[in-house]
C-alpha positions in Angstrom: 231.6 54.8 26.8 228.4 54.5 28.6 228.4 53.5 32.0 227.4 50.0 32.8 224.3 50.0 35.1 223.4 47.0 37.3 220.3 45.3 36.1 217.7 45.6 38.6 214.9 43.0 39.9 212.3 42.4 37.3 208.8 43.8 37.9 207.5 39.9 38.0 210.0 39.0 40.4 209.5 42.5 42.4 205.9 41.7 42.4 206.4 38.0 43.6 208.4 39.0 46.4 206.1 41.8 47.6 203.1 39.5 47.2 204.9 36.8 48.8 205.3 39.1 51.9 202.1 40.4 51.8 200.4 37.1 51.7 202.7 35.5 54.6 202.1 38.7 56.5 198.4 38.4 56.2 198.4 34.8 56.9 200.2 35.1 60.2 197.8 38.2 61.1 194.9 36.3 60.3 196.2 32.9 62.3 197.0 35.1 65.1 193.9 37.1 65.3 191.8 33.7 64.8 193.9 32.2 67.4 193.6 34.7 69.8 189.9 35.3 69.0 189.2 31.2 69.0 190.7 31.0 72.4 188.7 33.9 74.0 185.4 32.6 72.6 186.0 28.9 73.8 187.2 30.2 77.0 184.1 32.7 77.7 182.0 29.7 76.2 183.1 27.3 78.9 183.3 29.7 81.6 180.0 30.9 81.0 178.5 27.2 80.8 180.5 26.3 84.2 179.0 29.6 85.9 175.6 28.7 84.8 175.7 25.0 86.1 177.2 25.9 89.1 174.8 28.5 89.8 172.1 26.4 89.3 173.5 23.8 91.4 174.0 26.2 93.9 170.4 27.0 94.0 169.6 23.4 94.8 171.8 23.2 97.4 170.6 26.4 99.1 167.1 24.8 99.0 168.2 21.9 101.3 170.4 24.5 103.8 173.6 22.4 102.7 175.5 24.8 104.4 174.3 23.8 107.9 174.7 20.2 107.1 178.5 20.9 106.4 178.9 23.2 109.5 177.1 20.6 111.8 179.1 17.7 109.9 175.7 15.6 109.6 173.8 14.2 106.9 170.1 14.4 107.5 167.4 12.5 105.4 167.3 15.2 102.7 170.7 14.8 102.0 170.2 12.2 99.7 167.6 13.8 98.0 169.8 16.8 97.4 172.4 14.1 95.8 169.7 12.7 93.4 169.3 16.8 92.4 172.5 17.3 91.8 173.2 13.9 90.1 170.4 14.9 87.6 172.4 18.4 86.8 175.4 16.6 86.2 173.5 13.8 84.4 172.2 16.7 82.2 175.5 18.8 81.5 178.9 18.4 80.1 180.9 19.1 83.1 183.4 16.5 84.4 183.0 16.9 88.1 180.3 18.6 90.6 181.0 18.4 94.3 181.4 20.4 97.4 184.3 20.5 99.8 185.2 21.8 103.0 188.7 22.6 105.2 188.3 20.4 108.4 191.2 22.9 109.5 190.6 26.1 108.1 194.3 26.7 108.7 195.4 23.8 107.0 195.1 23.6 103.0 195.9 19.8 102.9 192.7 19.2 105.4 190.6 19.4 102.3 187.3 17.2 102.5 184.5 16.3 100.5 181.1 17.2 101.7 179.4 15.5 98.4 180.1 14.4 95.2 177.8 14.0 92.3 177.9 10.7 90.2 176.2 10.0 86.8 174.4 6.6 86.4 177.0 5.7 83.8 179.7 6.5 86.1 177.9 4.4 89.0 177.4 1.7 86.7 181.2 1.7 85.7 182.2 0.9 89.6 181.9 4.7 90.7 180.9 5.0 94.3 179.3 7.7 96.1 181.4 10.1 98.1 179.9 11.1 101.6 180.3 14.1 103.8 183.7 13.8 105.9 185.5 11.7 103.3 189.1 13.3 102.7 190.1 14.6 99.3 192.7 12.4 97.7 196.1 13.6 97.9 197.2 15.2 94.6 193.5 16.1 93.7 194.3 19.9 94.2 197.4 21.9 93.4 198.7 23.8 96.5 197.8 27.1 94.6 194.3 26.1 94.0 193.6 25.1 97.5 195.0 28.5 98.6 192.7 30.0 96.2 189.6 28.2 97.6 190.9 28.8 101.3 191.0 32.4 100.9 187.9 32.3 99.2 186.1 30.6 102.0 187.8 32.8 104.5 186.7 35.9 103.1 183.3 34.9 102.6 183.3 35.5 99.0 179.7 35.7 97.8 180.1 35.5 94.0 180.9 32.4 91.5 184.6 32.2 90.7 186.8 30.8 88.1 190.3 29.4 87.7 192.4 26.9 85.8 194.1 24.3 87.7 196.2 21.0 87.2 196.3 18.1 88.8 198.5 14.9 88.0 195.7 12.6 87.9 193.2 14.6 85.8 195.4 17.2 83.8 194.4 20.8 82.9 190.7 21.6 84.4 188.5 24.7 84.4 187.3 25.1 87.7 184.3 26.8 89.2 183.3 27.4 92.7 181.3 29.6 94.9 181.0 29.6 98.9 178.7 27.7 100.5 177.0 29.5 103.8 175.3 28.3 106.8 172.0 29.8 107.9 174.2 32.1 110.4 175.6 33.7 107.3 179.1 32.0 108.2 180.8 30.4 105.2 180.7 26.3 105.7 182.2 25.2 102.3 182.6 25.6 98.5 180.6 24.2 95.8 182.5 23.3 92.6 182.2 22.3 89.2 185.1 21.3 87.1 185.4 20.9 83.0 188.3 19.1 81.1 190.0 21.7 78.9 193.0 19.3 78.1 191.5 18.6 74.5 190.9 22.3 74.0 194.2 23.5 74.6 195.9 20.7 72.4 193.2 21.3 69.7 193.9 25.0 69.5 198.0 24.2 69.7 197.4 21.7 66.6 195.4 24.4 64.9 198.1 27.1 65.1 200.7 24.9 64.1 198.9 23.4 61.1 197.9 26.9 60.1 201.3 28.5 60.2 203.0 25.5 58.5 200.3 26.1 55.6 200.8 29.6 55.3 204.4 29.5 55.3 204.4 26.7 52.3 201.7 28.5 50.5 203.6 31.6 50.5 206.5 30.0 49.2 204.8 28.1 46.3 202.9 31.2 45.1 205.9 33.4 45.0 207.6 30.4 42.9 205.0 30.2 40.3 204.4 33.9 40.2 207.9 34.4 39.2 207.5 32.1 35.9 203.7 32.9 35.4 202.2 35.9 35.9 199.4 36.5 33.6 197.3 33.7 32.1 198.4 30.9 34.5 198.2 33.0 37.6 196.0 36.1 37.6 192.9 35.2 35.7 192.4 31.7 38.0 193.3 33.5 41.2 190.7 36.2 40.0 188.1 33.5 39.6 189.1 31.8 42.7 189.0 35.2 44.8 185.3 35.9 43.1 184.5 32.7 44.6 185.8 33.0 48.1 184.0 36.7 48.3 180.9 34.9 47.2 181.4 32.1 50.3 182.4 35.2 52.7 179.1 36.9 51.8 177.2 34.3 52.5 178.6 33.4 56.0 175.7 32.6 58.3 173.6 31.1 55.8 174.2 27.5 55.5 172.3 26.9 52.1 174.0 29.8 50.2 177.6 28.8 51.8 176.9 25.4 50.5 175.9 26.8 46.9 179.1 28.8 47.0 181.3 25.5 47.9 179.3 24.1 44.7 180.3 27.0 42.7 183.9 27.1 43.5 183.9 23.2 42.6 182.4 24.1 39.3 185.3 26.2 38.0 187.3 22.9 38.0 190.8 24.5 37.9 192.8 21.3 37.1 196.5 23.1 37.0 199.1 21.4 38.7 200.6 24.4 40.0 200.4 26.8 43.0 197.2 28.2 41.5 195.7 24.6 41.6 197.1 24.2 45.0 195.2 27.3 46.1 192.0 26.6 44.2 192.0 23.0 46.0 193.0 24.6 49.4 190.6 27.2 49.2 187.7 24.7 48.1 188.8 22.4 51.0 188.8 25.4 53.7 185.6 26.5 52.5 184.3 22.9 52.8 185.6 22.7 56.2 184.5 26.0 57.2 180.9 25.1 55.9 181.1 22.0 58.1 182.5 24.0 60.8 179.6 26.3 60.9 177.3 23.5 60.5 178.9 22.0 63.5 178.7 25.2 65.5 174.9 25.6 64.6 174.4 22.0 65.9 176.3 22.6 69.1 174.2 25.8 69.4 170.8 23.6 69.0 172.2 21.3 71.8 172.8 24.0 74.1 169.3 25.4 73.5 168.0 21.9 74.1 170.1 21.8 77.4 168.5 25.3 78.4 165.2 23.8 77.4 165.9 20.8 79.5 166.9 22.9 82.6 164.0 25.0 82.1 161.6 21.8 82.2 163.7 20.4 85.2 163.1 23.4 87.2 159.3 23.3 86.3 159.3 19.5 87.2 160.9 20.3 90.7 157.9 22.8 91.6 155.5 20.6 89.9 157.0 17.5 92.2 156.4 19.7 95.2 152.9 20.5 94.3 150.8 17.5 95.0 147.9 19.1 93.1 149.4 19.9 89.8 149.8 16.6 88.1 150.4 17.3 84.2 149.6 20.9 84.9 153.0 22.4 83.0 152.1 20.2 80.0 148.4 21.2 79.6 149.0 24.8 80.3 151.5 24.9 77.8 149.4 23.1 75.1 146.4 25.6 75.9 149.0 28.6 75.6 149.9 27.1 72.1 146.2 26.9 71.3 145.6 30.3 72.2 148.5 31.9 70.3 147.5 30.0 67.3 144.0 31.3 67.4 145.2 35.0 68.1 147.5 34.3 64.8 144.8 33.0 62.9 142.2 35.7 63.7 144.6 38.6 62.9 144.9 39.9 66.6 148.3 41.2 67.9 150.3 41.0 64.7 153.0 42.9 65.5 153.8 41.1 68.4 153.1 37.6 67.4 156.1 36.6 65.4 157.1 33.3 65.0 160.1 33.4 67.4 157.7 35.1 70.1 155.3 32.3 69.6 158.0 29.6 70.1 159.7 31.5 73.1 156.1 31.8 74.8 155.5 28.2 74.3 158.8 27.2 75.5 159.0 29.3 78.5 155.3 28.3 79.4 156.5 25.5 81.9 158.3 28.2 84.1 154.8 30.2 84.9 154.9 28.6 88.4 158.5 28.5 89.3 158.2 31.0 92.1 156.3 28.0 94.0 159.4 26.7 94.7 160.0 29.5 97.7 156.5 28.6 99.0 156.5 26.1 102.0 154.8 22.6 101.2 152.6 23.4 104.4 150.8 26.0 102.3 151.2 24.6 98.6 149.6 21.3 99.6 147.1 22.5 102.4 143.9 20.3 101.8 141.6 23.2 102.9 141.1 26.9 101.7 144.2 29.1 102.7 143.7 31.8 105.5 144.5 35.4 104.4 147.7 35.4 105.7 148.7 32.0 103.8 146.8 33.3 100.6 149.4 36.5 100.8 152.2 34.0 101.0 151.0 32.1 98.1 150.5 35.2 95.9 154.5 35.8 96.4 155.0 33.1 94.1 154.4 35.7 91.4 157.2 38.1 92.8 159.4 35.0 93.6 159.2 33.7 90.0 160.1 36.9 88.5 163.5 37.3 91.0 164.4 33.7 90.1 164.0 34.2 86.1 165.8 37.7 86.1 168.5 36.0 88.2 168.8 33.7 85.4 168.7 36.2 82.6 171.7 38.0 84.4 173.4 34.9 84.8 172.9 32.9 81.6 171.4 35.5 79.0 168.6 34.1 76.8 166.7 37.6 76.9 164.2 36.2 74.2 162.2 33.2 75.8 163.6 34.0 79.3 161.8 37.4 79.3 158.6 35.8 78.2 159.0 33.3 81.2 159.6 36.1 83.7 156.6 38.0 82.4 154.5 34.7 82.7 155.7 33.9 86.1 155.1 37.6 87.3 151.8 38.6 85.7 149.8 35.7 85.1 147.6 36.7 88.2 146.9 40.2 86.9 143.4 40.8 85.5 141.8 42.6 82.8 140.3 44.9 85.1 143.3 45.6 87.1 142.2 44.2 90.1 144.6 41.2 90.0 148.0 40.8 91.4 151.0 41.6 92.1 150.7 44.9 90.4 147.4 45.7 89.5 148.1 45.8 85.8 145.3 46.4 83.7 144.3 45.7 80.1 147.5 45.7 77.7 149.6 47.1 80.4 149.6 43.2 81.2 152.1 41.4 78.8 150.3 39.5 76.1 152.1 36.1 77.4 150.9 36.4 80.8 147.3 37.4 79.6 147.3 34.2 77.4 148.6 32.2 80.4 145.9 33.6 82.6 143.2 31.7 80.7 145.0 28.6 80.3 146.3 28.6 84.0 142.6 29.1 85.3 141.0 26.8 83.0 143.3 23.9 83.7 142.8 24.7 87.5 138.8 24.7 87.2 138.9 21.4 85.1 141.6 19.5 87.6 141.1 18.0 90.8 142.6 19.6 94.1 142.9 18.7 97.4 140.7 21.3 98.3 138.0 20.8 95.3 136.6 18.4 92.7 137.3 18.9 89.0 134.4 21.2 87.5 132.5 19.9 84.6 133.8 21.3 81.1 130.6 23.1 80.7 130.9 24.8 84.2 134.7 25.7 83.6 133.5 27.3 79.9 130.9 29.3 81.9 133.1 30.8 84.6 135.7 31.5 81.7 132.9 33.3 79.5 131.7 35.0 82.6 135.0 36.5 83.2 135.8 37.4 79.7 136.8 41.2 80.0 136.8 41.3 83.7 139.6 38.7 84.5 140.9 37.8 81.1 141.6 39.6 77.9 138.3 39.1 75.5 140.4 38.1 72.4 142.3 35.1 74.3 138.8 34.0 75.8 137.1 34.4 72.5 140.1 32.1 70.5 140.3 29.6 73.2 136.6 29.0 73.4 136.6 28.9 69.7 139.2 26.0 69.8 137.1 23.6 72.4 137.4 20.6 70.2 141.5 21.4 70.1 141.3 21.7 74.0 139.2 18.5 74.9 141.9 16.7 72.9 144.7 17.9 75.1 142.6 17.1 78.0 142.1 13.5 76.8 145.5 13.0 75.9 146.8 14.5 79.5 144.2 13.8 81.7 143.5 10.4 80.7 139.6 11.3 81.0 137.5 14.5 80.8 135.5 16.2 83.3 131.9 15.4 82.6 130.2 17.8 80.7 
């Protein structure tokens, strides 16, 4: 009598069990990795954003010697002017708070006191009030652990920006960025701080993890059950179609139009089975649509970030322009002239390897920063009505090297090597001459970056045709003659050529931004 053998699990059941385990395991891994990477990216993004805003606000505070105000416990006339600048920074950013604090008693963490607190127009309209230097911070505004960290940073004279997460009963979880403010003697006087609300981020990440884990568990159980009863026609073929569609979608990630087309292709499969495969189809369809929408939202967020960077860039240029009583609409006109020259060079086929669409966009966007170094030139020299002395002229010339340093610092802190690189080139080298007799480095010919050679023509032409405290505006005819005579001496001949050929466009810019034109 043959021995009875125990019946083993069927191939379909084994396959279902293995596939169920594999699907569930893969889903968990993807969820964990996705959750981890999402958290890291969001954290880094907010940390970088907080640091960027903090560094920019810190630069403004340094311009007003804020450390000396705190050390002396005084609010001079320019205290309110500094507040307006900080208010504008907060207004144009997404931070929750921008303020400065100090310890009235350096040994007592609870003696924390406001030095200033920025407010937006909306906050002021809603009943918010300014906080002045010497106002004690509300009890419970900071955790003791946070206060100890700030106290230690102040005592040690920490020079770099730092970040920490804090919690206060009144405000919840916040990402805090802080940097020590020093007085003119180099002694730490207080701290400049920014805060970003991260309560929503934490909640969204937790909901994301919970929903995806729940979906992964349900999805695995359902697919495994269906697989036991129908492994061929009802599962393999539809899954293969869905897989191909998902791969097509995955291959096109990054191309919004192609992703949308992939979503439509998946919809055209029109799998209507009311089982696990149908659930899979509908889930993948929704997931693709959601992902396509999410990537679209991310792209829009990136565009908003670029707009914010552009706004900060124009704000920096406006700060310089406001200090210089002569410039008027200088940054708008020079940017318009730069675009005219770029278009002319492109049209004539000059410098084709350099003049990519991205390069041209970067140069036009960064043109307003060409004189940013003037922020470090004193008003006495910047707005002197007469001719500068040799010593004063040397100081004025230093605005090129100051501009390079300022933008180099921005590149290190913010990134944006594309257009900021050209901003740096224009700020540093727009006073170099084609014949090598310019400043600050005496570069010649094509050693000078193309963007700086273009800006040189635009800058000099606007200076010639605009009134200054030390001279009247030159006539258009005289300005054109001077530009033409300096072709190949001060200026790149090709830049002069296309600029003069586009004189009708130049005159339109002058009419639009000058309100009138210098007489011919």
